[in-house]
mmCIF file of the C-alpha atoms, coordinates in Angstrom:
data_MODEL
# 
_entry.id   MODEL 
# 
loop_
_atom_site.group_PDB 
_atom_site.id 
_atom_site.type_symbol 
_atom_site.label_atom_id 
_atom_site.label_alt_id 
_atom_site.label_comp_id 
_atom_site.label_asym_id 
_atom_site.label_entity_id 
_atom_site.label_seq_id 
_atom_site.pdbx_PDB_ins_code 
_atom_site.Cartn_x 
_atom_site.Cartn_y 
_atom_site.Cartn_z 
_atom_site.occupancy 
_atom_site.B_iso_or_equiv 
_atom_site.pdbx_formal_charge 
_atom_site.auth_seq_id 
_atom_site.auth_comp_id 
_atom_site.auth_asym_id 
_atom_site.auth_atom_id 
_atom_site.pdbx_PDB_model_num 
ATOM 1  C CA . MET A 1 1  ? 8.696   12.348  -15.657 1.00 0.00 ? 1  MET A CA 1 
ATOM 2  C CA . ALA A 1 2  ? 8.595   8.884   -14.112 1.00 0.00 ? 2  ALA A CA 1 
ATOM 3  C CA . GLU A 1 3  ? 5.326   6.985   -13.921 1.00 0.00 ? 3  GLU A CA 1 
ATOM 4  C CA . GLN A 1 4  ? 3.217   7.889   -10.892 1.00 0.00 ? 4  GLN A CA 1 
ATOM 5  C CA . ILE A 1 5  ? 3.055   5.132   -8.269  1.00 0.00 ? 5  ILE A CA 1 
ATOM 6  C CA . LEU A 1 6  ? -0.461  4.502   -6.993  1.00 0.00 ? 6  LEU A CA 1 
ATOM 7  C CA . VAL A 1 7  ? -0.705  3.612   -3.294  1.00 0.00 ? 7  VAL A CA 1 
ATOM 8  C CA . GLU A 1 8  ? -4.111  2.311   -2.239  1.00 0.00 ? 8  GLU A CA 1 
ATOM 9  C CA . ILE A 1 9  ? -4.933  1.708   1.407   1.00 0.00 ? 9  ILE A CA 1 
ATOM 10 C CA . CYS A 1 10 ? -8.030  -0.389  2.049   1.00 0.00 ? 10 CYS A CA 1 
ATOM 11 C CA . ALA A 1 11 ? -10.627 1.582   3.994   1.00 0.00 ? 11 ALA A CA 1 
ATOM 12 C CA . GLY A 1 12 ? -13.001 -1.335  4.503   1.00 0.00 ? 12 GLY A CA 1 
ATOM 13 C CA . ARG A 1 13 ? -14.491 -1.877  7.959   1.00 0.00 ? 13 ARG A CA 1 
ATOM 14 C CA . GLU A 1 14 ? -12.064 -4.570  9.126   1.00 0.00 ? 14 GLU A CA 1 
ATOM 15 C CA . CYS A 1 15 ? -8.981  -2.775  7.800   1.00 0.00 ? 15 CYS A CA 1 
ATOM 16 C CA . ARG A 1 16 ? -10.133 0.439   9.503   1.00 0.00 ? 16 ARG A CA 1 
ATOM 17 C CA . ARG A 1 17 ? -10.477 -1.535  12.738  1.00 0.00 ? 17 ARG A CA 1 
ATOM 18 C CA . ARG A 1 18 ? -6.903  -2.740  12.262  1.00 0.00 ? 18 ARG A CA 1 
ATOM 19 C CA . GLY A 1 19 ? -5.439  0.748   11.782  1.00 0.00 ? 19 GLY A CA 1 
ATOM 20 C CA . ALA A 1 20 ? -5.806  1.459   8.063   1.00 0.00 ? 20 ALA A CA 1 
ATOM 21 C CA . LEU A 1 21 ? -6.839  5.086   8.529   1.00 0.00 ? 21 LEU A CA 1 
ATOM 22 C CA . ASP A 1 22 ? -3.764  5.789   10.669  1.00 0.00 ? 22 ASP A CA 1 
ATOM 23 C CA . LEU A 1 23 ? -1.597  4.112   8.036   1.00 0.00 ? 23 LEU A CA 1 
ATOM 24 C CA . LEU A 1 24 ? -3.272  6.140   5.291   1.00 0.00 ? 24 LEU A CA 1 
ATOM 25 C CA . ALA A 1 25 ? -2.594  9.393   7.172   1.00 0.00 ? 25 ALA A CA 1 
ATOM 26 C CA . GLN A 1 26 ? 1.053   8.448   7.787   1.00 0.00 ? 26 GLN A CA 1 
ATOM 27 C CA . VAL A 1 27 ? 1.666   7.605   4.124   1.00 0.00 ? 27 VAL A CA 1 
ATOM 28 C CA . GLU A 1 28 ? -0.129  10.770  2.977   1.00 0.00 ? 28 GLU A CA 1 
ATOM 29 C CA . ARG A 1 29 ? 2.026   12.923  5.291   1.00 0.00 ? 29 ARG A CA 1 
ATOM 30 C CA . LEU A 1 30 ? 5.239   11.230  4.223   1.00 0.00 ? 30 LEU A CA 1 
ATOM 31 C CA . TYR A 1 31 ? 4.589   11.623  0.491   1.00 0.00 ? 31 TYR A CA 1 
ATOM 32 C CA . ALA A 1 32 ? 2.727   14.969  0.532   1.00 0.00 ? 32 ALA A CA 1 
ATOM 33 C CA . GLY A 1 33 ? 3.779   17.207  -2.316  1.00 0.00 ? 33 GLY A CA 1 
ATOM 34 C CA . ARG A 1 34 ? 5.520   14.477  -4.286  1.00 0.00 ? 34 ARG A CA 1 
ATOM 35 C CA . GLY A 1 35 ? 4.225   14.157  -7.807  1.00 0.00 ? 35 GLY A CA 1 
ATOM 36 C CA . ASP A 1 36 ? 5.534   10.619  -8.251  1.00 0.00 ? 36 ASP A CA 1 
ATOM 37 C CA . VAL A 1 37 ? 3.344   9.005   -5.543  1.00 0.00 ? 37 VAL A CA 1 
ATOM 38 C CA . ARG A 1 38 ? -0.462  9.181   -5.349  1.00 0.00 ? 38 ARG A CA 1 
ATOM 39 C CA . VAL A 1 39 ? -2.051  7.957   -2.090  1.00 0.00 ? 39 VAL A CA 1 
ATOM 40 C CA . VAL A 1 40 ? -5.761  7.081   -1.976  1.00 0.00 ? 40 VAL A CA 1 
ATOM 41 C CA . ASP A 1 41 ? -8.184  5.183   0.215   1.00 0.00 ? 41 ASP A CA 1 
ATOM 42 C CA . ALA A 1 42 ? -9.715  2.195   -1.505  1.00 0.00 ? 42 ALA A CA 1 
ATOM 43 C CA . GLY A 1 43 ? -12.550 -0.257  -1.081  1.00 0.00 ? 43 GLY A CA 1 
ATOM 44 C CA . CYS A 1 44 ? -12.294 -3.682  0.447   1.00 0.00 ? 44 CYS A CA 1 
ATOM 45 C CA . ARG A 1 45 ? -9.653  -6.001  -1.051  1.00 0.00 ? 45 ARG A CA 1 
ATOM 46 C CA . HIS A 1 46 ? -11.176 -9.110  0.580   1.00 0.00 ? 46 HIS A CA 1 
ATOM 47 C CA . TYR A 1 47 ? -8.142  -9.992  2.700   1.00 0.00 ? 47 TYR A CA 1 
ATOM 48 C CA . CYS A 1 48 ? -9.966  -8.839  5.825   1.00 0.00 ? 48 CYS A CA 1 
ATOM 49 C CA . GLU A 1 49 ? -8.241  -11.274 8.186   1.00 0.00 ? 49 GLU A CA 1 
ATOM 50 C CA . ASP A 1 50 ? -4.856  -9.918  7.067   1.00 0.00 ? 50 ASP A CA 1 
ATOM 51 C CA . GLY A 1 51 ? -5.574  -6.193  7.272   1.00 0.00 ? 51 GLY A CA 1 
ATOM 52 C CA . PRO A 1 52 ? -4.684  -3.518  6.962   1.00 0.00 ? 52 PRO A CA 1 
ATOM 53 C CA . VAL A 1 53 ? -4.176  -4.108  3.255   1.00 0.00 ? 53 VAL A CA 1 
ATOM 54 C CA . ALA A 1 54 ? -2.245  -1.802  0.943   1.00 0.00 ? 54 ALA A CA 1 
ATOM 55 C CA . VAL A 1 55 ? -1.658  -2.043  -2.789  1.00 0.00 ? 55 VAL A CA 1 
ATOM 56 C CA . VAL A 1 56 ? 1.441   -0.275  -4.094  1.00 0.00 ? 56 VAL A CA 1 
ATOM 57 C CA . GLY A 1 57 ? 1.940   -0.223  -7.844  1.00 0.00 ? 57 GLY A CA 1 
ATOM 58 C CA . GLY A 1 58 ? -0.082  -3.429  -8.112  1.00 0.00 ? 58 GLY A CA 1 
ATOM 59 C CA . GLN A 1 59 ? 1.728   -5.203  -5.280  1.00 0.00 ? 59 GLN A CA 1 
ATOM 60 C CA . VAL A 1 60 ? -0.519  -6.353  -2.442  1.00 0.00 ? 60 VAL A CA 1 
ATOM 61 C CA . ILE A 1 61 ? 0.797   -5.870  1.097   1.00 0.00 ? 61 ILE A CA 1 
ATOM 62 C CA . LEU A 1 62 ? -1.005  -7.812  3.811   1.00 0.00 ? 62 LEU A CA 1 
ATOM 63 C CA . ARG A 1 63 ? -0.783  -6.676  7.449   1.00 0.00 ? 63 ARG A CA 1 
ATOM 64 C CA . ALA A 1 64 ? 0.679   -3.504  5.989   1.00 0.00 ? 64 ALA A CA 1 
ATOM 65 C CA . THR A 1 65 ? 2.936   -1.292  8.045   1.00 0.00 ? 65 THR A CA 1 
ATOM 66 C CA . LEU A 1 66 ? 4.438   2.088   7.193   1.00 0.00 ? 66 LEU A CA 1 
ATOM 67 C CA . ALA A 1 67 ? 7.827   0.407   6.787   1.00 0.00 ? 67 ALA A CA 1 
ATOM 68 C CA . ALA A 1 68 ? 6.449   -2.184  4.362   1.00 0.00 ? 68 ALA A CA 1 
ATOM 69 C CA . VAL A 1 69 ? 4.580   0.431   2.317   1.00 0.00 ? 69 VAL A CA 1 
ATOM 70 C CA . THR A 1 70 ? 7.585   2.753   2.032   1.00 0.00 ? 70 THR A CA 1 
ATOM 71 C CA . ALA A 1 71 ? 9.922   -0.127  1.159   1.00 0.00 ? 71 ALA A CA 1 
ATOM 72 C CA . THR A 1 72 ? 7.535   -1.262  -1.559  1.00 0.00 ? 72 THR A CA 1 
ATOM 73 C CA . ILE A 1 73 ? 7.218   2.277   -2.944  1.00 0.00 ? 73 ILE A CA 1 
ATOM 74 C CA . SER A 1 74 ? 11.021  2.419   -3.155  1.00 0.00 ? 74 SER A CA 1 
ATOM 75 C CA . ALA A 1 75 ? 11.218  -1.001  -4.827  1.00 0.00 ? 75 ALA A CA 1 
ATOM 76 C CA . VAL A 1 76 ? 8.516   -0.134  -7.369  1.00 0.00 ? 76 VAL A CA 1 
ATOM 77 C CA . SER A 1 77 ? 10.193  3.198   -8.062  1.00 0.00 ? 77 SER A CA 1 
ATOM 78 C CA . GLU A 1 78 ? 13.585  1.554   -8.610  1.00 0.00 ? 78 GLU A CA 1 
ATOM 79 C CA . ALA A 1 79 ? 12.000  -1.051  -10.893 1.00 0.00 ? 79 ALA A CA 1 
ATOM 80 C CA . GLY A 1 80 ? 10.497  1.719   -12.982 1.00 0.00 ? 80 GLY A CA 1 
ATOM 81 C CA . GLY A 1 81 ? 6.795   1.204   -12.315 1.00 0.00 ? 81 GLY A CA 1 
ATOM 82 C CA . ALA A 1 82 ? 4.018   -1.165  -11.423 1.00 0.00 ? 82 ALA A CA 1 
ATOM 83 C CA . ASP A 1 83 ? 4.474   -4.919  -11.243 1.00 0.00 ? 83 ASP A CA 1 
ATOM 84 C CA . ASP A 1 84 ? 0.924   -6.244  -11.224 1.00 0.00 ? 84 ASP A CA 1 
ATOM 85 C CA . GLY A 1 85 ? 0.280   -9.558  -9.542  1.00 0.00 ? 85 GLY A CA 1 
ATOM 86 C CA . VAL A 1 86 ? 3.277   -9.707  -7.222  1.00 0.00 ? 86 VAL A CA 1 
ATOM 87 C CA . ALA A 1 87 ? 2.374   -10.038 -3.562  1.00 0.00 ? 87 ALA A CA 1 
ATOM 88 C CA . VAL A 1 88 ? 4.537   -8.919  -0.661  1.00 0.00 ? 88 VAL A CA 1 
ATOM 89 C CA . ALA A 1 89 ? 3.827   -8.860  3.030   1.00 0.00 ? 89 ALA A CA 1 
ATOM 90 C CA . GLY A 1 90 ? 4.216   -6.439  5.891   1.00 0.00 ? 90 GLY A CA 1 
ATOM 91 C CA . GLU A 1 91 ? 4.579   -9.184  8.497   1.00 0.00 ? 91 GLU A CA 1 
ATOM 92 C CA . GLY A 1 92 ? 5.557   -12.346 6.702   1.00 0.00 ? 92 GLY A CA 1 
ATOM 93 C CA . ILE A 1 93 ? 2.252   -13.304 5.094   1.00 0.00 ? 93 ILE A CA 1 
ATOM 94 C CA . SER A 1 94 ? 2.149   -13.414 1.329   1.00 0.00 ? 94 SER A CA 1 
ATOM 95 C CA . ARG A 1 95 ? -0.678  -14.293 -1.010  1.00 0.00 ? 95 ARG A CA 1 
ATOM 96 C CA . ARG A 1 96 ? -1.146  -14.056 -4.748  1.00 0.00 ? 96 ARG A CA 1 
# 
């Protein structure tokens, strides 16, 4: 079995204000029943001004959207697992 991809959606106050809980629900629905993806809510990632924040297999997504999260899950899956420290962005902002 392939390594499970961990998807963490920040549930901090500012990310919640920016739609993190809706994003979390969308990702959970999309990947429900799949053993290769685990979706969890997470604590603050300290990128509050760029929320919502998601971390997929170690890759940080700022201003995360469903499209950015699913694309990153696919990329991590194709690469064979986590790639800690690489930052990607949902709307063109990238930080390491």
